mmCIF file of the C-alpha atoms, coordinates in Angstrom:
data_MODEL
# 
_entry.id   MODEL 
# 
loop_
_atom_site.group_PDB 
_atom_site.id 
_atom_site.type_symbol 
_atom_site.label_atom_id 
_atom_site.label_alt_id 
_atom_site.label_comp_id 
_atom_site.label_asym_id 
_atom_site.label_entity_id 
_atom_site.label_seq_id 
_atom_site.pdbx_PDB_ins_code 
_atom_site.Cartn_x 
_atom_site.Cartn_y 
_atom_site.Cartn_z 
_atom_site.occupancy 
_atom_site.B_iso_or_equiv 
_atom_site.pdbx_formal_charge 
_atom_site.auth_seq_id 
_atom_site.auth_comp_id 
_atom_site.auth_asym_id 
_atom_site.auth_atom_id 
_atom_site.pdbx_PDB_model_num 
ATOM 1   C CA . MET A 1 1   ? 11.171 -14.702 -16.750 1.00 0.00 ? 1   MET A CA 1 
ATOM 2   C CA . ASP A 1 2   ? 13.149 -12.281 -14.635 1.00 0.00 ? 2   ASP A CA 1 
ATOM 3   C CA . ILE A 1 3   ? 12.447 -8.548  -14.809 1.00 0.00 ? 3   ILE A CA 1 
ATOM 4   C CA . HIS A 1 4   ? 14.770 -5.895  -13.470 1.00 0.00 ? 4   HIS A CA 1 
ATOM 5   C CA . GLY A 1 5   ? 14.178 -2.155  -13.763 1.00 0.00 ? 5   GLY A CA 1 
ATOM 6   C CA . GLU A 1 6   ? 16.633 0.669   -13.302 1.00 0.00 ? 6   GLU A CA 1 
ATOM 7   C CA . LEU A 1 7   ? 16.034 4.390   -13.718 1.00 0.00 ? 7   LEU A CA 1 
ATOM 8   C CA . THR A 1 8   ? 18.800 6.323   -15.485 1.00 0.00 ? 8   THR A CA 1 
ATOM 9   C CA . ASP A 1 9   ? 19.894 9.804   -14.387 1.00 0.00 ? 9   ASP A CA 1 
ATOM 10  C CA . SER A 1 10  ? 17.926 11.232  -17.322 1.00 0.00 ? 10  SER A CA 1 
ATOM 11  C CA . GLY A 1 11  ? 14.675 9.570   -16.198 1.00 0.00 ? 11  GLY A CA 1 
ATOM 12  C CA . VAL A 1 12  ? 14.589 6.673   -18.670 1.00 0.00 ? 12  VAL A CA 1 
ATOM 13  C CA . LEU A 1 13  ? 13.452 3.358   -17.206 1.00 0.00 ? 13  LEU A CA 1 
ATOM 14  C CA . VAL A 1 14  ? 15.609 0.468   -18.429 1.00 0.00 ? 14  VAL A CA 1 
ATOM 15  C CA . VAL A 1 15  ? 13.675 -2.790  -18.035 1.00 0.00 ? 15  VAL A CA 1 
ATOM 16  C CA . SER A 1 16  ? 15.872 -5.850  -18.507 1.00 0.00 ? 16  SER A CA 1 
ATOM 17  C CA . LEU A 1 17  ? 14.164 -9.132  -19.348 1.00 0.00 ? 17  LEU A CA 1 
ATOM 18  C CA . SER A 1 18  ? 15.718 -12.582 -19.166 1.00 0.00 ? 18  SER A CA 1 
ATOM 19  C CA . GLY A 1 19  ? 14.255 -15.976 -19.942 1.00 0.00 ? 19  GLY A CA 1 
ATOM 20  C CA . GLN A 1 20  ? 11.094 -16.272 -22.038 1.00 0.00 ? 20  GLN A CA 1 
ATOM 21  C CA . LEU A 1 21  ? 8.372  -13.754 -22.879 1.00 0.00 ? 21  LEU A CA 1 
ATOM 22  C CA . ASP A 1 22  ? 5.152  -15.580 -23.670 1.00 0.00 ? 22  ASP A CA 1 
ATOM 23  C CA . VAL A 1 23  ? 1.631  -15.780 -22.217 1.00 0.00 ? 23  VAL A CA 1 
ATOM 24  C CA . GLU A 1 24  ? 2.212  -15.878 -18.445 1.00 0.00 ? 24  GLU A CA 1 
ATOM 25  C CA . GLU A 1 25  ? 5.328  -13.764 -18.651 1.00 0.00 ? 25  GLU A CA 1 
ATOM 26  C CA . ALA A 1 26  ? 3.548  -11.115 -20.749 1.00 0.00 ? 26  ALA A CA 1 
ATOM 27  C CA . MET A 1 27  ? 1.001  -10.687 -17.951 1.00 0.00 ? 27  MET A CA 1 
ATOM 28  C CA . GLN A 1 28  ? 3.843  -10.397 -15.423 1.00 0.00 ? 28  GLN A CA 1 
ATOM 29  C CA . PHE A 1 29  ? 5.545  -7.836  -17.684 1.00 0.00 ? 29  PHE A CA 1 
ATOM 30  C CA . ALA A 1 30  ? 2.334  -5.768  -17.965 1.00 0.00 ? 30  ALA A CA 1 
ATOM 31  C CA . ARG A 1 31  ? 1.843  -5.813  -14.176 1.00 0.00 ? 31  ARG A CA 1 
ATOM 32  C CA . TYR A 1 32  ? 5.426  -4.677  -13.651 1.00 0.00 ? 32  TYR A CA 1 
ATOM 33  C CA . LEU A 1 33  ? 4.968  -1.659  -15.937 1.00 0.00 ? 33  LEU A CA 1 
ATOM 34  C CA . ARG A 1 34  ? 1.472  -0.727  -14.785 1.00 0.00 ? 34  ARG A CA 1 
ATOM 35  C CA . ASP A 1 35  ? 2.536  2.086   -12.442 1.00 0.00 ? 35  ASP A CA 1 
ATOM 36  C CA . THR A 1 36  ? 5.391  3.595   -14.415 1.00 0.00 ? 36  THR A CA 1 
ATOM 37  C CA . ASP A 1 37  ? 3.625  5.765   -17.022 1.00 0.00 ? 37  ASP A CA 1 
ATOM 38  C CA . GLU A 1 38  ? 5.784  8.821   -16.534 1.00 0.00 ? 38  GLU A CA 1 
ATOM 39  C CA . HIS A 1 39  ? 8.979  7.333   -17.960 1.00 0.00 ? 39  HIS A CA 1 
ATOM 40  C CA . ALA A 1 40  ? 10.392 6.640   -21.393 1.00 0.00 ? 40  ALA A CA 1 
ATOM 41  C CA . TYR A 1 41  ? 11.210 2.933   -21.577 1.00 0.00 ? 41  TYR A CA 1 
ATOM 42  C CA . ILE A 1 42  ? 14.071 0.848   -22.811 1.00 0.00 ? 42  ILE A CA 1 
ATOM 43  C CA . ILE A 1 43  ? 13.155 -2.816  -22.971 1.00 0.00 ? 43  ILE A CA 1 
ATOM 44  C CA . ASP A 1 44  ? 16.464 -4.690  -22.892 1.00 0.00 ? 44  ASP A CA 1 
ATOM 45  C CA . MET A 1 45  ? 15.864 -8.101  -24.438 1.00 0.00 ? 45  MET A CA 1 
ATOM 46  C CA . THR A 1 46  ? 19.527 -9.068  -24.834 1.00 0.00 ? 46  THR A CA 1 
ATOM 47  C CA . ARG A 1 47  ? 19.108 -11.858 -22.242 1.00 0.00 ? 47  ARG A CA 1 
ATOM 48  C CA . LEU A 1 48  ? 15.726 -13.032 -23.493 1.00 0.00 ? 48  LEU A CA 1 
ATOM 49  C CA . THR A 1 49  ? 15.862 -16.533 -24.961 1.00 0.00 ? 49  THR A CA 1 
ATOM 50  C CA . TYR A 1 50  ? 12.361 -16.686 -26.475 1.00 0.00 ? 50  TYR A CA 1 
ATOM 51  C CA . ILE A 1 51  ? 9.583  -14.299 -27.424 1.00 0.00 ? 51  ILE A CA 1 
ATOM 52  C CA . GLY A 1 52  ? 6.193  -15.515 -28.598 1.00 0.00 ? 52  GLY A CA 1 
ATOM 53  C CA . SER A 1 53  ? 3.435  -13.662 -30.390 1.00 0.00 ? 53  SER A CA 1 
ATOM 54  C CA . ILE A 1 54  ? 1.856  -12.704 -27.059 1.00 0.00 ? 54  ILE A CA 1 
ATOM 55  C CA . GLY A 1 55  ? 5.178  -11.140 -26.011 1.00 0.00 ? 55  GLY A CA 1 
ATOM 56  C CA . VAL A 1 56  ? 5.403  -9.177  -29.257 1.00 0.00 ? 56  VAL A CA 1 
ATOM 57  C CA . GLY A 1 57  ? 1.815  -8.056  -28.734 1.00 0.00 ? 57  GLY A CA 1 
ATOM 58  C CA . ALA A 1 58  ? 2.667  -6.883  -25.207 1.00 0.00 ? 58  ALA A CA 1 
ATOM 59  C CA . LEU A 1 59  ? 5.458  -4.698  -26.596 1.00 0.00 ? 59  LEU A CA 1 
ATOM 60  C CA . VAL A 1 60  ? 3.179  -3.204  -29.262 1.00 0.00 ? 60  VAL A CA 1 
ATOM 61  C CA . GLU A 1 61  ? 0.465  -2.530  -26.681 1.00 0.00 ? 61  GLU A CA 1 
ATOM 62  C CA . LEU A 1 62  ? 3.036  -0.904  -24.399 1.00 0.00 ? 62  LEU A CA 1 
ATOM 63  C CA . GLN A 1 63  ? 4.030  1.474   -27.190 1.00 0.00 ? 63  GLN A CA 1 
ATOM 64  C CA . ARG A 1 64  ? 0.403  2.237   -28.014 1.00 0.00 ? 64  ARG A CA 1 
ATOM 65  C CA . ARG A 1 65  ? -0.568 3.077   -24.418 1.00 0.00 ? 65  ARG A CA 1 
ATOM 66  C CA . ARG A 1 66  ? 2.433  5.183   -23.481 1.00 0.00 ? 66  ARG A CA 1 
ATOM 67  C CA . LYS A 1 67  ? 2.913  8.874   -24.010 1.00 0.00 ? 67  LYS A CA 1 
ATOM 68  C CA . LYS A 1 68  ? 6.673  8.459   -23.724 1.00 0.00 ? 68  LYS A CA 1 
ATOM 69  C CA . LYS A 1 69  ? 8.944  6.622   -26.107 1.00 0.00 ? 69  LYS A CA 1 
ATOM 70  C CA . VAL A 1 70  ? 9.603  2.892   -25.927 1.00 0.00 ? 70  VAL A CA 1 
ATOM 71  C CA . VAL A 1 71  ? 12.883 1.542   -27.351 1.00 0.00 ? 71  VAL A CA 1 
ATOM 72  C CA . VAL A 1 72  ? 13.744 -2.150  -27.675 1.00 0.00 ? 72  VAL A CA 1 
ATOM 73  C CA . VAL A 1 73  ? 17.299 -3.499  -27.416 1.00 0.00 ? 73  VAL A CA 1 
ATOM 74  C CA . ILE A 1 74  ? 17.772 -6.867  -29.117 1.00 0.00 ? 74  ILE A CA 1 
ATOM 75  C CA . PRO A 1 75  ? 20.643 -9.327  -28.956 1.00 0.00 ? 75  PRO A CA 1 
ATOM 76  C CA . ASP A 1 76  ? 22.840 -10.375 -31.842 1.00 0.00 ? 76  ASP A CA 1 
ATOM 77  C CA . GLU A 1 77  ? 20.807 -10.294 -35.050 1.00 0.00 ? 77  GLU A CA 1 
ATOM 78  C CA . LYS A 1 78  ? 21.109 -14.079 -35.455 1.00 0.00 ? 78  LYS A CA 1 
ATOM 79  C CA . SER A 1 79  ? 19.503 -14.913 -32.110 1.00 0.00 ? 79  SER A CA 1 
ATOM 80  C CA . PRO A 1 80  ? 16.002 -16.445 -32.051 1.00 0.00 ? 80  PRO A CA 1 
ATOM 81  C CA . VAL A 1 81  ? 14.590 -13.308 -30.383 1.00 0.00 ? 81  VAL A CA 1 
ATOM 82  C CA . SER A 1 82  ? 16.122 -11.043 -33.016 1.00 0.00 ? 82  SER A CA 1 
ATOM 83  C CA . LEU A 1 83  ? 14.776 -13.229 -35.809 1.00 0.00 ? 83  LEU A CA 1 
ATOM 84  C CA . VAL A 1 84  ? 11.240 -12.921 -34.413 1.00 0.00 ? 84  VAL A CA 1 
ATOM 85  C CA . VAL A 1 85  ? 11.604 -9.148  -34.047 1.00 0.00 ? 85  VAL A CA 1 
ATOM 86  C CA . GLN A 1 86  ? 12.804 -8.901  -37.656 1.00 0.00 ? 86  GLN A CA 1 
ATOM 87  C CA . THR A 1 87  ? 10.144 -11.289 -39.005 1.00 0.00 ? 87  THR A CA 1 
ATOM 88  C CA . VAL A 1 88  ? 7.241  -9.302  -37.533 1.00 0.00 ? 88  VAL A CA 1 
ATOM 89  C CA . ASN A 1 89  ? 8.838  -5.959  -38.481 1.00 0.00 ? 89  ASN A CA 1 
ATOM 90  C CA . LEU A 1 90  ? 8.621  -4.707  -34.906 1.00 0.00 ? 90  LEU A CA 1 
ATOM 91  C CA . GLY A 1 91  ? 11.025 -1.930  -35.862 1.00 0.00 ? 91  GLY A CA 1 
ATOM 92  C CA . ASN A 1 92  ? 8.248  -0.330  -37.917 1.00 0.00 ? 92  ASN A CA 1 
ATOM 93  C CA . ILE A 1 93  ? 6.313  0.295   -34.687 1.00 0.00 ? 93  ILE A CA 1 
ATOM 94  C CA . ILE A 1 94  ? 8.976  0.594   -31.996 1.00 0.00 ? 94  ILE A CA 1 
ATOM 95  C CA . PRO A 1 95  ? 12.591 1.736   -32.416 1.00 0.00 ? 95  PRO A CA 1 
ATOM 96  C CA . VAL A 1 96  ? 14.812 -1.364  -32.278 1.00 0.00 ? 96  VAL A CA 1 
ATOM 97  C CA . VAL A 1 97  ? 18.542 -1.028  -31.630 1.00 0.00 ? 97  VAL A CA 1 
ATOM 98  C CA . GLN A 1 98  ? 21.363 -3.388  -30.699 1.00 0.00 ? 98  GLN A CA 1 
ATOM 99  C CA . THR A 1 99  ? 23.118 -1.533  -27.882 1.00 0.00 ? 99  THR A CA 1 
ATOM 100 C CA . LEU A 1 100 ? 21.969 -0.001  -24.639 1.00 0.00 ? 100 LEU A CA 1 
ATOM 101 C CA . GLY A 1 101 ? 23.893 3.173   -25.459 1.00 0.00 ? 101 GLY A CA 1 
ATOM 102 C CA . ASP A 1 102 ? 21.963 3.607   -28.705 1.00 0.00 ? 102 ASP A CA 1 
ATOM 103 C CA . ALA A 1 103 ? 18.702 2.940   -26.887 1.00 0.00 ? 103 ALA A CA 1 
ATOM 104 C CA . ILE A 1 104 ? 19.437 5.623   -24.273 1.00 0.00 ? 104 ILE A CA 1 
ATOM 105 C CA . ARG A 1 105 ? 20.195 8.169   -27.017 1.00 0.00 ? 105 ARG A CA 1 
ATOM 106 C CA . VAL A 1 106 ? 16.947 7.348   -28.827 1.00 0.00 ? 106 VAL A CA 1 
ATOM 107 C CA . ALA A 1 107 ? 14.865 7.396   -25.631 1.00 0.00 ? 107 ALA A CA 1 
ATOM 108 C CA . GLU A 1 108 ? 16.341 10.699  -24.460 1.00 0.00 ? 108 GLU A CA 1 
ATOM 109 C CA . SER A 1 109 ? 15.506 12.305  -27.804 1.00 0.00 ? 109 SER A CA 1 
ATOM 110 C CA . ALA A 1 110 ? 11.788 11.723  -27.167 1.00 0.00 ? 110 ALA A CA 1 
# 
C-alpha cells in the first residue's frame, strides 16, 4: 500500500491510500498517523483496491482516538471498497463522501 499525506491551507491532512488495506498495511497506516494528532483527517480511499476487516477496524479506531474529525472518501459506489464500506455501515461512525471537495467541506466544519 502507498500512503501520501498533504496538508491543506485550512489545516486538514489529506491522506491518500492506494493498493490494499489489510493486516500489514493497517499497521503501516497507524504508524504513519501516529504523530499527526492535531489535524482533522481526510482518508482518500479512491485508489484503494481492497479493504479488509482489519482496515475497517483501523479507520474506526482512528476516529475513536482523534479529537478532530475524520472523513472518508470512497470511490464509485460499485467498487469493492465502497461495497465493504456500505456493508459494514461505516458511514454511521465516520462521515463517508464520494468527492474530495465534499470531504474538505465536512472536515473544515469540525
